[in-house]
C-alpha positions as CSV (number, residue, x, y, z in Angstrom):
1,M,34.0,-1.4,53.7
2,D,33.4,1.5,54.0
3,E,37.2,2.3,56.9
4,N,34.9,5.9,57.2
5,K,32.1,4.6,57.5
6,P,30.8,2.8,61.4
7,A,30.8,-0.8,62.1
8,S,26.8,-1.9,62.7
9,V,25.8,-3.8,66.1
10,G,24.2,-6.5,63.4
11,L,20.4,-5.9,64.1
12,G,17.9,-7.7,61.4
13,G,15.2,-6.4,62.1
14,D,14.2,-9.9,62.6
15,G,13.3,-9.7,66.4
16,D,17.2,-9.5,67.9
17,E,16.4,-5.9,68.2
18,I,14.3,-6.8,70.7
19,A,16.5,-9.8,72.0
20,A,19.2,-6.7,72.7
21,I,17.9,-4.4,74.4
22,D,16.3,-7.0,76.8
23,E,19.6,-8.4,77.1
24,I,20.9,-4.8,77.9
25,E,18.2,-4.2,80.8
26,M,19.8,-7.3,82.5
27,T,23.4,-6.8,82.7
28,F,22.3,-2.9,83.7
29,G,19.4,-4.7,86.1
30,V,16.6,-1.3,84.9
31,T,14.2,-1.0,82.2
32,L,14.9,1.3,78.9
33,D,12.1,3.9,78.2
34,Y,10.9,2.5,75.6
35,A,8.9,6.0,74.4
36,D,12.7,7.0,73.4
37,A,12.9,4.0,70.5
38,P,10.6,5.2,67.9
39,T,15.1,7.3,67.7
40,W,17.2,4.9,68.4
41,Q,18.8,4.6,64.9
42,T,22.5,4.4,66.8
43,A,24.3,3.0,69.6
44,G,24.3,5.9,70.9
45,D,20.9,7.2,71.4
46,V,20.8,3.8,72.9
47,F,23.2,4.7,75.6
48,R,21.4,7.8,75.6
49,S,18.5,5.9,76.8
50,L,20.5,3.8,79.0
51,Q,21.9,6.1,80.1
52,N,19.3,8.0,81.5
53,S,17.4,5.6,82.9
54,L,21.2,4.0,84.9
55,P,21.9,6.0,88.9
56,A,24.9,9.4,87.7
57,D,28.2,7.1,88.8
58,V,27.5,4.1,87.2
59,A,26.0,6.1,83.9
60,L,29.5,7.8,83.9
61,A,31.6,4.9,84.7
62,P,34.4,3.8,82.1
63,D,33.5,0.8,81.6
64,T,29.1,2.0,80.3
65,W,30.2,1.9,78.0
66,D,31.7,-1.5,77.1
67,R,28.8,-3.6,79.2
68,F,25.9,-1.8,77.3
69,A,28.2,-2.3,73.6
70,T,29.1,-6.1,74.7
71,A,24.8,-6.1,76.1
72,L,23.9,-5.0,72.7
73,T,26.1,-7.7,70.3
74,H,25.4,-10.5,72.3
75,E,22.8,-11.5,70.0
76,T,25.4,-10.9,66.9
77,G,27.9,-11.9,67.4
78,V,29.5,-9.0,66.1
79,D,33.0,-8.7,68.4
80,P,31.8,-5.1,70.5
81,A,35.0,-3.7,70.3
82,T,34.0,-2.5,67.2
83,I,30.9,-1.1,68.0
84,T,31.2,3.3,68.3
85,P,28.3,5.6,69.4
86,D,28.2,6.4,65.6
87,S,27.3,2.5,64.7
88,P,23.7,2.2,62.7
89,L,21.8,-0.8,64.5
90,L,21.5,-1.9,61.6
91,D,22.3,-4.4,59.4
92,E,21.8,-2.7,55.7
93,A,24.7,-5.7,54.0
94,I,22.0,-8.5,55.6
95,S,18.7,-6.3,54.9
96,W,16.8,-9.9,53.4
97,R,17.0,-11.1,57.0
98,G,13.9,-11.6,59.0
99,L,12.3,-9.5,55.8
100,G,12.0,-7.2,58.5
101,N,10.9,-4.4,56.6
102,L,7.7,-4.3,55.1
103,S,8.6,-2.2,52.5
104,R,10.7,-5.7,51.1
105,M,8.5,-7.8,52.0
106,M,6.0,-6.5,49.5
107,A,9.0,-6.6,46.9
108,V,8.9,-10.5,47.5
109,L,5.0,-11.0,47.3
110,L,4.8,-8.9,44.5
111,I,7.5,-11.2,42.0
112,G,6.5,-13.9,43.8
113,G,2.5,-13.3,42.2
114,A,4.5,-12.4,39.0
115,A,5.7,-15.7,39.1
116,I,3.3,-17.6,39.8
117,L,0.8,-15.4,36.9
118,V,3.6,-16.5,34.6
119,L,3.4,-20.9,35.8
120,L,0.1,-20.5,36.1
121,V,0.2,-18.8,32.0
122,L,2.7,-21.3,30.2
123,A,0.4,-24.3,32.4
124,L,-2.8,-22.9,31.0
125,R,-0.8,-22.6,26.8
């Protein structure tokens, strides 16, 4: 791993991100503003949304980041101590997990279709 690259939160785009947000909301007793969700690329993005949902004294409390990182990584098992505001939410290293990305799913379907076509051609010879 590139030492300058922040550790990923480890979400795979297969629904675990929903569970992570649920865990954050349950931990802090709030509902995040889902209008912000399209901008959530890093842990810091989600944390800012959380801070906007919390009373100022809780949002600025010294332990808020640690509680947030623990809740955010609960599903993935990533060590919350390794998470920084720049940590990407999605883990590109596990990009095939869950086929969360439509383009990857289309590639799998294309490859599968080509394999079936080759098998049919061979079978008809």
